[in-house]
Each structure stands twice: as structure tokens, then as C-alpha cells.
Biopython code that builds the backbone (N, CA, C, O; Angstrom):
import numpy as np
from Bio.PDB.StructureBuilder import StructureBuilder

atoms = [
    (1, "MET", "N", (-28.964, 21.992, -11.508)),
    (1, "MET", "CA", (-28.452, 21.655, -12.828)),
    (1, "MET", "C", (-26.930, 21.678, -12.839)),
    (1, "MET", "O", (-26.297, 20.843, -13.485)),
    (2, "ARG", "N", (-26.342, 22.636, -12.125)),
    (2, "ARG", "CA", (-24.881, 22.708, -12.101)),
    (2, "ARG", "C", (-24.273, 21.423, -11.549)),
    (2, "ARG", "O", (-23.249, 20.955, -12.048)),
    (3, "ARG", "N", (-24.890, 20.860, -10.538)),
    (3, "ARG", "CA", (-24.354, 19.637, -9.935)),
    (3, "ARG", "C", (-24.407, 18.470, -10.924)),
    (3, "ARG", "O", (-23.466, 17.681, -10.999)),
    (4, "ALA", "N", (-25.492, 18.357, -11.673)),
    (4, "ALA", "CA", (-25.616, 17.280, -12.667)),
    (4, "ALA", "C", (-24.576, 17.447, -13.769)),
    (4, "ALA", "O", (-23.963, 16.469, -14.197)),
    (5, "ARG", "N", (-24.376, 18.665, -14.225)),
    (5, "ARG", "CA", (-23.368, 18.935, -15.259)),
    (5, "ARG", "C", (-21.981, 18.587, -14.731)),
    (5, "ARG", "O", (-21.172, 17.991, -15.442)),
    (6, "PHE", "N", (-21.713, 18.957, -13.496)),
    (6, "PHE", "CA", (-20.420, 18.684, -12.882)),
    (6, "PHE", "C", (-20.195, 17.174, -12.765)),
    (6, "PHE", "O", (-19.101, 16.684, -13.044)),
    (7, "ALA", "N", (-21.221, 16.447, -12.357)),
    (7, "ALA", "CA", (-21.111, 14.988, -12.242)),
    (7, "ALA", "C", (-20.803, 14.368, -13.607)),
    (7, "ALA", "O", (-20.059, 13.391, -13.686)),
    (8, "ARG", "N", (-21.364, 14.922, -14.675)),
    (8, "ARG", "CA", (-21.053, 14.430, -16.028)),
    (8, "ARG", "C", (-19.581, 14.658, -16.358)),
    (8, "ARG", "O", (-18.946, 13.806, -16.981)),
    (9, "LEU", "N", (-19.030, 15.811, -15.941)),
    (9, "LEU", "CA", (-17.607, 16.077, -16.178)),
    (9, "LEU", "C", (-16.741, 15.025, -15.480)),
    (9, "LEU", "O", (-15.747, 14.563, -16.041)),
    (10, "VAL", "N", (-17.119, 14.652, -14.270)),
    (10, "VAL", "CA", (-16.368, 13.644, -13.529)),
    (10, "VAL", "C", (-16.475, 12.288, -14.226)),
    (10, "VAL", "O", (-15.470, 11.595, -14.387)),
    (11, "ARG", "N", (-17.673, 11.907, -14.638)),
    (11, "ARG", "CA", (-17.851, 10.629, -15.340)),
    (11, "ARG", "C", (-17.048, 10.599, -16.639)),
    (11, "ARG", "O", (-16.447, 9.580, -16.981)),
    (12, "ARG", "N", (-17.041, 11.715, -17.356)),
    (12, "ARG", "CA", (-16.278, 11.793, -18.606)),
    (12, "ARG", "C", (-14.780, 11.655, -18.337)),
    (12, "ARG", "O", (-14.075, 10.963, -19.072)),
    (13, "ALA", "N", (-14.295, 12.314, -17.285)),
    (13, "ALA", "CA", (-12.871, 12.217, -16.940)),
    (13, "ALA", "C", (-12.495, 10.774, -16.605)),
    (13, "ALA", "O", (-11.419, 10.312, -16.985)),
    (14, "LEU", "N", (-13.364, 10.068, -15.903)),
    (14, "LEU", "CA", (-13.101, 8.660, -15.588)),
    (14, "LEU", "C", (-13.126, 7.804, -16.855)),
    (14, "LEU", "O", (-12.288, 6.918, -17.029)),
    (15, "ALA", "N", (-14.077, 8.068, -17.726)),
    (15, "ALA", "CA", (-14.177, 7.302, -18.969)),
    (15, "ALA", "C", (-12.977, 7.533, -19.878)),
    (15, "ALA", "O", (-12.623, 6.664, -20.675)),
    (16, "ASP", "N", (-12.352, 8.697, -19.761)),
    (16, "ASP", "CA", (-11.204, 9.027, -20.604)),
    (16, "ASP", "C", (-9.888, 8.458, -20.087)),
    (16, "ASP", "O", (-8.862, 8.571, -20.758)),
    (17, "LEU", "N", (-9.905, 7.849, -18.907)),
    (17, "LEU", "CA", (-8.681, 7.218, -18.403)),
    (17, "LEU", "C", (-8.283, 6.076, -19.329)),
    (17, "LEU", "O", (-9.153, 5.441, -19.926)),
    (18, "PRO", "N", (-7.001, 5.803, -19.462)),
    (18, "PRO", "CA", (-6.585, 4.658, -20.290)),
    (18, "PRO", "C", (-7.208, 3.370, -19.767)),
    (18, "PRO", "O", (-7.350, 3.197, -18.556)),
    (19, "PRO", "N", (-7.582, 2.464, -20.671)),
    (19, "PRO", "CA", (-8.236, 1.207, -20.260)),
    (19, "PRO", "C", (-7.456, 0.432, -19.204)),
    (19, "PRO", "O", (-8.061, -0.167, -18.316)),
    (20, "ALA", "N", (-6.141, 0.431, -19.282)),
    (20, "ALA", "CA", (-5.340, -0.323, -18.308)),
    (20, "ALA", "C", (-5.573, 0.183, -16.886)),
    (20, "ALA", "O", (-5.507, -0.596, -15.935)),
    (21, "PHE", "N", (-5.843, 1.470, -16.733)),
    (21, "PHE", "CA", (-6.114, 2.025, -15.405)),
    (21, "PHE", "C", (-7.552, 1.771, -14.999)),
    (21, "PHE", "O", (-7.819, 1.369, -13.867)),
    (22, "ARG", "N", (-8.483, 2.004, -15.917)),
    (22, "ARG", "CA", (-9.904, 1.785, -15.598)),
    (22, "ARG", "C", (-10.148, 0.348, -15.148)),
    (22, "ARG", "O", (-10.922, 0.109, -14.221)),
    (23, "GLU", "N", (-9.487, -0.613, -15.806)),
    (23, "GLU", "CA", (-9.700, -2.027, -15.499)),
    (23, "GLU", "C", (-9.212, -2.387, -14.099)),
    (23, "GLU", "O", (-9.730, -3.323, -13.490)),
    (24, "ARG", "N", (-8.234, -1.668, -13.586)),
    (24, "ARG", "CA", (-7.680, -1.970, -12.257)),
    (24, "ARG", "C", (-8.359, -1.172, -11.148)),
    (24, "ARG", "O", (-8.001, -1.311, -9.978)),
    (25, "MET", "N", (-9.318, -0.353, -11.497)),
    (25, "MET", "CA", (-10.019, 0.463, -10.499)),
    (25, "MET", "C", (-11.292, -0.241, -10.028)),
    (25, "MET", "O", (-12.408, 0.214, -10.278)),
    (26, "ARG", "N", (-11.089, -1.355, -9.346)),
    (26, "ARG", "CA", (-12.220, -2.070, -8.761)),
    (26, "ARG", "C", (-12.341, -1.644, -7.308)),
    (26, "ARG", "O", (-11.350, -1.292, -6.668)),
    (27, "ASN", "N", (-13.542, -1.679, -6.804)),
    (27, "ASN", "CA", (-13.790, -1.367, -5.400)),
    (27, "ASN", "C", (-13.410, 0.086, -5.066)),
    (27, "ASN", "O", (-12.899, 0.376, -3.984)),
    (28, "VAL", "N", (-13.672, 0.988, -6.021)),
    (28, "VAL", "CA", (-13.418, 2.420, -5.823)),
    (28, "VAL", "C", (-14.719, 3.171, -6.101)),
    (28, "VAL", "O", (-15.304, 3.046, -7.177)),
    (29, "GLU", "N", (-15.150, 3.934, -5.136)),
    (29, "GLU", "CA", (-16.333, 4.765, -5.297)),
    (29, "GLU", "C", (-15.865, 6.187, -5.618)),
    (29, "GLU", "O", (-15.024, 6.743, -4.911)),
    (30, "VAL", "N", (-16.406, 6.763, -6.675)),
    (30, "VAL", "CA", (-16.078, 8.142, -7.036)),
    (30, "VAL", "C", (-17.344, 8.964, -6.863)),
    (30, "VAL", "O", (-18.381, 8.668, -7.457)),
    (31, "VAL", "N", (-17.241, 10.010, -6.033)),
    (31, "VAL", "CA", (-18.410, 10.825, -5.715)),
    (31, "VAL", "C", (-18.099, 12.300, -5.909)),
    (31, "VAL", "O", (-16.940, 12.716, -5.931)),
    (32, "VAL", "N", (-19.164, 13.076, -6.047)),
    (32, "VAL", "CA", (-19.066, 14.532, -6.121)),
    (32, "VAL", "C", (-19.660, 15.088, -4.829)),
    (32, "VAL", "O", (-20.741, 14.682, -4.402)),
    (33, "ALA", "N", (-18.949, 16.006, -4.226)),
    (33, "ALA", "CA", (-19.456, 16.725, -3.054)),
    (33, "ALA", "C", (-19.310, 18.214, -3.329)),
    (33, "ALA", "O", (-18.503, 18.625, -4.163)),
    (34, "ASP", "N", (-20.087, 19.006, -2.632)),
    (34, "ASP", "CA", (-20.011, 20.448, -2.854)),
    (34, "ASP", "C", (-18.658, 21.006, -2.438)),
    (34, "ASP", "O", (-18.001, 21.697, -3.217)),
    (35, "GLN", "N", (-18.240, 20.708, -1.207)),
    (35, "GLN", "CA", (-16.947, 21.209, -0.746)),
    (35, "GLN", "C", (-16.465, 20.355, 0.417)),
    (35, "GLN", "O", (-17.254, 19.664, 1.061)),
    (36, "PRO", "N", (-15.156, 20.409, 0.681)),
    (36, "PRO", "CA", (-14.620, 19.607, 1.778)),
    (36, "PRO", "C", (-15.063, 20.158, 3.130)),
    (36, "PRO", "O", (-15.408, 21.331, 3.270)),
    (37, "THR", "N", (-15.042, 19.277, 4.106)),
    (37, "THR", "CA", (-15.333, 19.707, 5.476)),
    (37, "THR", "C", (-14.090, 20.381, 6.050)),
    (37, "THR", "O", (-12.991, 20.194, 5.528)),
    (38, "PRO", "N", (-14.250, 21.157, 7.110)),
    (38, "PRO", "CA", (-13.067, 21.764, 7.755)),
    (38, "PRO", "C", (-12.050, 20.717, 8.208)),
    (38, "PRO", "O", (-10.848, 20.984, 8.206)),
    (39, "GLU", "N", (-12.517, 19.530, 8.596)),
    (39, "GLU", "CA", (-11.601, 18.465, 9.024)),
    (39, "GLU", "C", (-10.771, 17.945, 7.845)),
    (39, "GLU", "O", (-9.618, 17.555, 8.027)),
    (40, "GLN", "N", (-11.343, 17.939, 6.655)),
    (40, "GLN", "CA", (-10.626, 17.456, 5.477)),
    (40, "GLN", "C", (-9.622, 18.474, 4.962)),
    (40, "GLN", "O", (-8.659, 18.115, 4.285)),
    (41, "CYS", "N", (-9.843, 19.725, 5.278)),
    (41, "CYS", "CA", (-8.980, 20.800, 4.790)),
    (41, "CYS", "C", (-8.674, 21.754, 5.943)),
    (41, "CYS", "O", (-9.091, 22.912, 5.919)),
    (42, "PRO", "N", (-7.938, 21.265, 6.967)),
    (42, "PRO", "CA", (-7.750, 22.055, 8.192)),
    (42, "PRO", "C", (-6.933, 23.325, 8.013)),
    (42, "PRO", "O", (-7.104, 24.267, 8.786)),
    (43, "GLU", "N", (-6.064, 23.382, 7.036)),
    (43, "GLU", "CA", (-5.245, 24.587, 6.855)),
    (43, "GLU", "C", (-6.005, 25.699, 6.140)),
    (43, "GLU", "O", (-5.479, 26.800, 5.974)),
    (44, "GLY", "N", (-7.230, 25.423, 5.716)),
    (44, "GLY", "CA", (-8.026, 26.435, 5.036)),
    (44, "GLY", "C", (-7.622, 26.651, 3.593)),
    (44, "GLY", "O", (-8.034, 27.637, 2.982)),
    (45, "GLY", "N", (-6.827, 25.755, 3.034)),
    (45, "GLY", "CA", (-6.418, 25.862, 1.637)),
    (45, "GLY", "C", (-7.531, 25.424, 0.709)),
    (45, "GLY", "O", (-8.679, 25.269, 1.126)),
    (46, "THR", "N", (-7.192, 25.231, -0.523)),
    (46, "THR", "CA", (-8.166, 24.789, -1.508)),
    (46, "THR", "C", (-7.960, 23.305, -1.778)),
    (46, "THR", "O", (-6.879, 22.890, -2.197)),
    (47, "LEU", "N", (-8.981, 22.520, -1.541)),
    (47, "LEU", "CA", (-8.940, 21.087, -1.783)),
    (47, "LEU", "C", (-9.910, 20.786, -2.912)),
    (47, "LEU", "O", (-11.115, 21.004, -2.777)),
    (48, "LEU", "N", (-9.392, 20.291, -4.016)),
    (48, "LEU", "CA", (-10.222, 20.000, -5.187)),
    (48, "LEU", "C", (-10.715, 18.567, -5.199)),
    (48, "LEU", "O", (-11.785, 18.277, -5.736)),
    (49, "GLY", "N", (-9.943, 17.678, -4.612)),
    (49, "GLY", "CA", (-10.305, 16.272, -4.582)),
    (49, "GLY", "C", (-9.620, 15.594, -3.422)),
    (49, "GLY", "O", (-8.667, 16.125, -2.851)),
    (50, "LEU", "N", (-10.114, 14.400, -3.068)),
    (50, "LEU", "CA", (-9.557, 13.675, -1.938)),
    (50, "LEU", "C", (-9.660, 12.180, -2.203)),
    (50, "LEU", "O", (-10.724, 11.670, -2.554)),
    (51, "TYR", "N", (-8.528, 11.481, -2.029)),
    (51, "TYR", "CA", (-8.507, 10.025, -2.095)),
    (51, "TYR", "C", (-8.473, 9.486, -0.679)),
    (51, "TYR", "O", (-7.636, 9.893, 0.126)),
    (52, "GLU", "N", (-9.377, 8.576, -0.374)),
    (52, "GLU", "CA", (-9.409, 7.916, 0.923)),
    (52, "GLU", "C", (-9.436, 6.415, 0.684)),
    (52, "GLU", "O", (-10.349, 5.892, 0.045)),
    (53, "GLY", "N", (-8.433, 5.734, 1.201)),
    (53, "GLY", "CA", (-8.392, 4.294, 1.026)),
    (53, "GLY", "C", (-6.990, 3.761, 1.211)),
    (53, "GLY", "O", (-6.117, 4.435, 1.758)),
    (54, "VAL", "N", (-6.787, 2.547, 0.750)),
    (54, "VAL", "CA", (-5.495, 1.885, 0.816)),
    (54, "VAL", "C", (-4.968, 1.794, -0.610)),
    (54, "VAL", "O", (-5.534, 1.072, -1.430)),
    (55, "PRO", "N", (-3.889, 2.516, -0.918)),
    (55, "PRO", "CA", (-3.346, 2.455, -2.279)),
    (55, "PRO", "C", (-3.005, 1.015, -2.673)),
    (55, "PRO", "O", (-2.637, 0.201, -1.825)),
    (56, "LEU", "N", (-3.129, 0.717, -3.945)),
    (56, "LEU", "CA", (-2.856, -0.638, -4.419)),
    (56, "LEU", "C", (-1.454, -1.097, -4.041)),
    (56, "LEU", "O", (-1.243, -2.285, -3.799)),
    (57, "THR", "N", (-0.498, -0.183, -3.987)),
    (57, "THR", "CA", (0.879, -0.552, -3.651)),
    (57, "THR", "C", (1.045, -0.946, -2.194)),
    (57, "THR", "O", (2.066, -1.529, -1.830)),
    (58, "ASP", "N", (0.056, -0.639, -1.342)),
    (58, "ASP", "CA", (0.133, -0.968, 0.076)),
    (58, "ASP", "C", (-0.739, -2.156, 0.466)),
    (58, "ASP", "O", (-0.874, -2.464, 1.650)),
    (59, "ARG", "N", (-1.322, -2.813, -0.505)),
    (59, "ARG", "CA", (-2.208, -3.938, -0.208)),
    (59, "ARG", "C", (-1.417, -5.239, -0.281)),
    (59, "ARG", "O", (-0.475, -5.385, -1.060)),
    (60, "TRP", "N", (-1.835, -6.166, 0.553)),
    (60, "TRP", "CA", (-1.179, -7.470, 0.597)),
    (60, "TRP", "C", (-2.164, -8.538, 0.173)),
    (60, "TRP", "O", (-3.257, -8.641, 0.730)),
    (61, "GLY", "N", (-1.781, -9.331, -0.809)),
    (61, "GLY", "CA", (-2.573, -10.489, -1.219)),
    (61, "GLY", "C", (-4.038, -10.184, -1.413)),
    (61, "GLY", "O", (-4.414, -9.190, -2.035)),
    (62, "GLY", "N", (-4.847, -11.052, -0.871)),
    (62, "GLY", "CA", (-6.290, -10.919, -1.044)),
    (62, "GLY", "C", (-6.991, -10.372, 0.180)),
    (62, "GLY", "O", (-8.180, -10.618, 0.381)),
    (63, "GLU", "N", (-6.260, -9.626, 1.003)),
    (63, "GLU", "CA", (-6.892, -9.119, 2.215)),
    (63, "GLU", "C", (-8.097, -8.254, 1.871)),
    (63, "GLU", "O", (-8.020, -7.421, 0.968)),
    (64, "PRO", "N", (-9.194, -8.437, 2.569)),
    (64, "PRO", "CA", (-10.383, -7.629, 2.275)),
    (64, "PRO", "C", (-10.170, -6.182, 2.737)),
    (64, "PRO", "O", (-9.643, -5.925, 3.820)),
    (65, "VAL", "N", (-10.583, -5.277, 1.907)),
    (65, "VAL", "CA", (-10.504, -3.866, 2.259)),
    (65, "VAL", "C", (-11.846, -3.216, 1.941)),
    (65, "VAL", "O", (-12.570, -3.649, 1.044)),
    (66, "LEU", "N", (-12.155, -2.180, 2.687)),
    (66, "LEU", "CA", (-13.353, -1.399, 2.394)),
    (66, "LEU", "C", (-13.168, -0.707, 1.049)),
    (66, "LEU", "O", (-12.033, -0.532, 0.608)),
    (67, "PRO", "N", (-14.230, -0.316, 0.399)),
    (67, "PRO", "CA", (-14.061, 0.404, -0.869)),
    (67, "PRO", "C", (-13.274, 1.700, -0.665)),
    (67, "PRO", "O", (-13.479, 2.424, 0.309)),
    (68, "ASP", "N", (-12.375, 1.970, -1.604)),
    (68, "ASP", "CA", (-11.702, 3.263, -1.622)),
    (68, "ASP", "C", (-12.719, 4.300, -2.072)),
    (68, "ASP", "O", (-13.744, 3.974, -2.670)),
    (69, "ARG", "N", (-12.414, 5.553, -1.772)),
    (69, "ARG", "CA", (-13.347, 6.621, -2.136)),
    (69, "ARG", "C", (-12.544, 7.796, -2.683)),
    (69, "ARG", "O", (-11.578, 8.256, -2.075)),
    (70, "ILE", "N", (-12.970, 8.256, -3.830)),
    (70, "ILE", "CA", (-12.425, 9.485, -4.415)),
    (70, "ILE", "C", (-13.557, 10.494, -4.441)),
    (70, "ILE", "O", (-14.621, 10.241, -5.005)),
    (71, "THR", "N", (-13.313, 11.642, -3.823)),
    (71, "THR", "CA", (-14.316, 12.708, -3.808)),
    (71, "THR", "C", (-13.771, 13.882, -4.605)),
    (71, "THR", "O", (-12.635, 14.310, -4.399)),
    (72, "ILE", "N", (-14.581, 14.396, -5.511)),
    (72, "ILE", "CA", (-14.242, 15.579, -6.296)),
    (72, "ILE", "C", (-15.159, 16.699, -5.812)),
    (72, "ILE", "O", (-16.380, 16.546, -5.768)),
    (73, "TYR", "N", (-14.546, 17.831, -5.450)),
    (73, "TYR", "CA", (-15.297, 18.933, -4.839)),
    (73, "TYR", "C", (-15.681, 19.993, -5.872)),
    (73, "TYR", "O", (-14.824, 20.624, -6.491)),
    (74, "ARG", "N", (-16.979, 20.167, -6.037)),
    (74, "ARG", "CA", (-17.541, 21.039, -7.064)),
    (74, "ARG", "C", (-17.288, 22.526, -6.808)),
    (74, "ARG", "O", (-16.813, 23.223, -7.705)),
    (75, "VAL", "N", (-17.590, 23.023, -5.626)),
    (75, "VAL", "CA", (-17.534, 24.464, -5.363)),
    (75, "VAL", "C", (-16.132, 25.044, -5.570)),
    (75, "VAL", "O", (-16.004, 26.072, -6.236)),
    (76, "PRO", "N", (-15.078, 24.428, -5.028)),
    (76, "PRO", "CA", (-13.741, 25.011, -5.255)),
    (76, "PRO", "C", (-13.334, 25.014, -6.728)),
    (76, "PRO", "O", (-12.669, 25.942, -7.188)),
    (77, "ILE", "N", (-13.729, 23.983, -7.462)),
    (77, "ILE", "CA", (-13.383, 23.932, -8.887)),
    (77, "ILE", "C", (-14.150, 24.998, -9.651)),
    (77, "ILE", "O", (-13.574, 25.689, -10.490)),
    (78, "GLU", "N", (-15.447, 25.143, -9.373)),
    (78, "GLU", "CA", (-16.233, 26.164, -10.050)),
    (78, "GLU", "C", (-15.753, 27.574, -9.696)),
    (78, "GLU", "O", (-15.883, 28.496, -10.501)),
    (79, "ALA", "N", (-15.201, 27.739, -8.498)),
    (79, "ALA", "CA", (-14.702, 29.054, -8.085)),
    (79, "ALA", "C", (-13.422, 29.434, -8.829)),
    (79, "ALA", "O", (-13.083, 30.614, -8.919)),
    (80, "MET", "N", (-12.718, 28.447, -9.357)),
    (80, "MET", "CA", (-11.450, 28.717, -10.044)),
    (80, "MET", "C", (-11.657, 29.356, -11.415)),
    (80, "MET", "O", (-10.839, 30.157, -11.867)),
    (81, "THR", "N", (-12.764, 28.989, -12.073)),
    (81, "THR", "CA", (-13.061, 29.549, -13.396)),
    (81, "THR", "C", (-14.537, 29.340, -13.717)),
    (81, "THR", "O", (-15.147, 28.365, -13.278)),
    (82, "SER", "N", (-15.096, 30.255, -14.477)),
    (82, "SER", "CA", (-16.488, 30.090, -14.921)),
    (82, "SER", "C", (-16.538, 29.470, -16.316)),
    (82, "SER", "O", (-17.617, 29.173, -16.830)),
    (83, "SER", "N", (-15.388, 29.278, -16.914)),
    (83, "SER", "CA", (-15.311, 28.688, -18.253)),
    (83, "SER", "C", (-15.643, 27.200, -18.206)),
    (83, "SER", "O", (-15.004, 26.458, -17.460)),
    (84, "PRO", "N", (-16.629, 26.743, -18.984)),
    (84, "PRO", "CA", (-16.932, 25.310, -19.008)),
    (84, "PRO", "C", (-15.717, 24.454, -19.387)),
    (84, "PRO", "O", (-15.499, 23.393, -18.801)),
    (85, "LYS", "N", (-14.933, 24.909, -20.360)),
    (85, "LYS", "CA", (-13.739, 24.154, -20.750)),
    (85, "LYS", "C", (-12.710, 24.155, -19.633)),
    (85, "LYS", "O", (-12.081, 23.133, -19.360)),
    (86, "GLY", "N", (-12.538, 25.300, -18.988)),
    (86, "GLY", "CA", (-11.607, 25.380, -17.867)),
    (86, "GLY", "C", (-12.013, 24.460, -16.736)),
    (86, "GLY", "O", (-11.170, 23.783, -16.146)),
    (87, "GLN", "N", (-13.303, 24.430, -16.429)),
    (87, "GLN", "CA", (-13.783, 23.534, -15.384)),
    (87, "GLN", "C", (-13.560, 22.077, -15.770)),
    (87, "GLN", "O", (-13.139, 21.271, -14.940)),
    (88, "ALA", "N", (-13.839, 21.738, -17.014)),
    (88, "ALA", "CA", (-13.624, 20.360, -17.482)),
    (88, "ALA", "C", (-12.157, 19.971, -17.362)),
    (88, "ALA", "O", (-11.845, 18.847, -16.969)),
    (89, "ASP", "N", (-11.261, 20.883, -17.693)),
    (89, "ASP", "CA", (-9.823, 20.604, -17.583)),
    (89, "ASP", "C", (-9.407, 20.386, -16.127)),
    (89, "ASP", "O", (-8.628, 19.481, -15.826)),
    (90, "ILE", "N", (-9.929, 21.214, -15.236)),
    (90, "ILE", "CA", (-9.583, 21.083, -13.814)),
    (90, "ILE", "C", (-10.147, 19.775, -13.252)),
    (90, "ILE", "O", (-9.478, 19.085, -12.482)),
    (91, "VAL", "N", (-11.371, 19.443, -13.639)),
    (91, "VAL", "CA", (-11.962, 18.179, -13.192)),
    (91, "VAL", "C", (-11.108, 17.016, -13.683)),
    (91, "VAL", "O", (-10.790, 16.116, -12.905)),
    (92, "ARG", "N", (-10.736, 17.020, -14.950)),
    (92, "ARG", "CA", (-9.914, 15.939, -15.501)),
    (92, "ARG", "C", (-8.601, 15.811, -14.733)),
    (92, "ARG", "O", (-8.212, 14.712, -14.335)),
    (93, "ASP", "N", (-7.922, 16.936, -14.527)),
    (93, "ASP", "CA", (-6.645, 16.916, -13.812)),
    (93, "ASP", "C", (-6.819, 16.417, -12.376)),
    (93, "ASP", "O", (-5.977, 15.678, -11.866)),
    (94, "THR", "N", (-7.907, 16.822, -11.732)),
    (94, "THR", "CA", (-8.160, 16.407, -10.350)),
    (94, "THR", "C", (-8.465, 14.914, -10.282)),
    (94, "THR", "O", (-7.970, 14.217, -9.396)),
    (95, "VAL", "N", (-9.273, 14.427, -11.208)),
    (95, "VAL", "CA", (-9.578, 12.994, -11.255)),
    (95, "VAL", "C", (-8.291, 12.196, -11.470)),
    (95, "VAL", "O", (-8.053, 11.210, -10.771)),
    (96, "VAL", "N", (-7.469, 12.606, -12.416)),
    (96, "VAL", "CA", (-6.200, 11.910, -12.674)),
    (96, "VAL", "C", (-5.333, 11.923, -11.419)),
    (96, "VAL", "O", (-4.735, 10.904, -11.071)),
    (97, "HIS", "N", (-5.260, 13.052, -10.745)),
    (97, "HIS", "CA", (-4.453, 13.186, -9.537)),
    (97, "HIS", "C", (-4.917, 12.207, -8.455)),
    (97, "HIS", "O", (-4.098, 11.508, -7.859)),
    (98, "GLU", "N", (-6.216, 12.159, -8.204)),
    (98, "GLU", "CA", (-6.743, 11.291, -7.150)),
    (98, "GLU", "C", (-6.644, 9.817, -7.534)),
    (98, "GLU", "O", (-6.369, 8.978, -6.677)),
    (99, "VAL", "N", (-6.862, 9.493, -8.788)),
    (99, "VAL", "CA", (-6.700, 8.116, -9.259)),
    (99, "VAL", "C", (-5.240, 7.689, -9.092)),
    (99, "VAL", "O", (-4.964, 6.544, -8.735)),
    (100, "ALA", "N", (-4.320, 8.596, -9.346)),
    (100, "ALA", "CA", (-2.901, 8.289, -9.165)),
    (100, "ALA", "C", (-2.625, 7.891, -7.714)),
    (100, "ALA", "O", (-1.835, 6.982, -7.462)),
    (101, "HIS", "N", (-3.269, 8.564, -6.763)),
    (101, "HIS", "CA", (-3.094, 8.179, -5.360)),
    (101, "HIS", "C", (-3.596, 6.757, -5.117)),
    (101, "HIS", "O", (-2.994, 6.016, -4.340)),
    (102, "HIS", "N", (-4.683, 6.371, -5.764)),
    (102, "HIS", "CA", (-5.198, 5.002, -5.652)),
    (102, "HIS", "C", (-4.132, 3.999, -6.102)),
    (102, "HIS", "O", (-4.034, 2.903, -5.551)),
    (103, "PHE", "N", (-3.353, 4.372, -7.083)),
    (103, "PHE", "CA", (-2.295, 3.497, -7.595)),
    (103, "PHE", "C", (-0.983, 3.659, -6.833)),
    (103, "PHE", "O", (0.029, 3.070, -7.213)),
    (104, "GLY", "N", (-0.991, 4.455, -5.758)),
    (104, "GLY", "CA", (0.175, 4.569, -4.904)),
    (104, "GLY", "C", (1.172, 5.638, -5.299)),
    (104, "GLY", "O", (2.303, 5.628, -4.815)),
    (105, "ILE", "N", (0.786, 6.559, -6.163)),
    (105, "ILE", "CA", (1.689, 7.625, -6.589)),
    (105, "ILE", "C", (1.530, 8.811, -5.638)),
    (105, "ILE", "O", (0.426, 9.324, -5.453)),
    (106, "SER", "N", (2.633, 9.238, -5.044)),
    (106, "SER", "CA", (2.604, 10.307, -4.038)),
    (106, "SER", "C", (2.474, 11.684, -4.680)),
    (106, "SER", "O", (2.689, 11.849, -5.881)),
    (107, "ASP", "N", (2.120, 12.662, -3.861)),
    (107, "ASP", "CA", (2.074, 14.046, -4.341)),
    (107, "ASP", "C", (3.440, 14.485, -4.847)),
    (107, "ASP", "O", (3.538, 15.183, -5.857)),
    (108, "HIS", "N", (4.494, 14.077, -4.146)),
    (108, "HIS", "CA", (5.861, 14.443, -4.559)),
    (108, "HIS", "C", (6.153, 13.911, -5.965)),
    (108, "HIS", "O", (6.682, 14.629, -6.813)),
    (109, "ARG", "N", (5.805, 12.652, -6.197)),
    (109, "ARG", "CA", (6.071, 12.056, -7.524)),
    (109, "ARG", "C", (5.187, 12.706, -8.590)),
    (109, "ARG", "O", (5.636, 12.915, -9.717)),
    (110, "LEU", "N", (3.949, 13.024, -8.249)),
    (110, "LEU", "CA", (3.075, 13.716, -9.204)),
    (110, "LEU", "C", (3.662, 15.068, -9.587)),
    (110, "LEU", "O", (3.605, 15.461, -10.752)),
    (111, "ASP", "N", (4.231, 15.787, -8.609)),
    (111, "ASP", "CA", (4.897, 17.062, -8.907)),
    (111, "ASP", "C", (6.072, 16.844, -9.865)),
    (111, "ASP", "O", (6.259, 17.605, -10.815)),
    (112, "GLU", "N", (6.867, 15.789, -9.605)),
    (112, "GLU", "CA", (7.986, 15.490, -10.500)),
    (112, "GLU", "C", (7.528, 15.208, -11.925)),
    (112, "GLU", "O", (8.222, 15.540, -12.886)),
    (113, "LEU", "N", (6.361, 14.596, -12.052)),
    (113, "LEU", "CA", (5.812, 14.253, -13.367)),
    (113, "LEU", "C", (5.046, 15.410, -14.007)),
    (113, "LEU", "O", (4.579, 15.301, -15.141)),
    (114, "GLY", "N", (4.920, 16.520, -13.271)),
    (114, "GLY", "CA", (4.185, 17.666, -13.791)),
    (114, "GLY", "C", (2.685, 17.507, -13.676)),
    (114, "GLY", "O", (1.929, 18.172, -14.384)),
    (115, "LEU", "N", (2.246, 16.621, -12.782)),
    (115, "LEU", "CA", (0.817, 16.367, -12.607)),
    (115, "LEU", "C", (0.319, 16.787, -11.226)),
    (115, "LEU", "O", (-0.786, 16.420, -10.825)),
    (116, "GLY", "N", (1.115, 17.538, -10.514)),
    (116, "GLY", "CA", (0.796, 17.891, -9.135)),
    (116, "GLY", "C", (-0.198, 18.957, -8.966)),
    (116, "GLY", "O", (-0.528, 19.320, -7.838)),
]
sb = StructureBuilder()
sb.init_structure("model")
sb.init_model(0)
sb.init_chain("A")
sb.init_seg("    ")
for serial, (resi, resn, name, xyz) in enumerate(atoms, 1):
    if name == "N":
        sb.init_residue(resn, " ", resi, " ")
    sb.init_atom(name, np.array(xyz, "f"), 0.0, 1.0, " ", f" {name:<3s}", serial, name[0])
structure = sb.get_structure()
């Protein structure tokens, strides 16, 4: 049940994105996983989400690309707080962060914007 509830939080966060962003998010798969693999998080830190793909700013013309993938990790987010509202806030922030990477916004720029 926790996984289904968590997936709803992710869907809600995506639905709450401004329409201009949602409309440009074609060919992007958003999935929920329990936790990152050791290869995805080699330093042993906390990884809440991961964007894998070619950012829109790095694409040329109509070149075919594989679908981008955004993964939101349930276990690390649930470990941060047991509060349903707190979890929803973290999911929303993580979704926004990973979607920003799809649009070519770096971690450095997200930090400057207060979204890091």
C-alpha cells in the first residue's frame, strides 16, 4: 500500500507542474523505485531522484533519442520523515528537481535558484 500511495504522490507532483512544462515533457518515463543501486549512488549519500537522458538543451533538431527516464526513490524519501505532508513536499521538490534536469538546468543553477 505504501508504494501505491507514494506513486500517487509522484503523479500529483507531475500534474501540478505548470502546463508549459508538462506539454514539453514528451518521451519521458517517470517511475518509482524503492532505492538507488550502489552504482547510481557510489558515494553512499542519499539519492532521492535521478534523471537519465539527454536534456532538451543538448538535443539537435529531430534526432531520435531513447526515452528519458526520471526515477523517484521511495525508501530514502520515506526515511526522511514519516509525515504524509512532509513526504508529499519532498516528492514534489524531487520531481521538480529532476524535471529541471530534463530541461537542461544544472544542479549549480538549481542551487542558485533555491531549488537544489
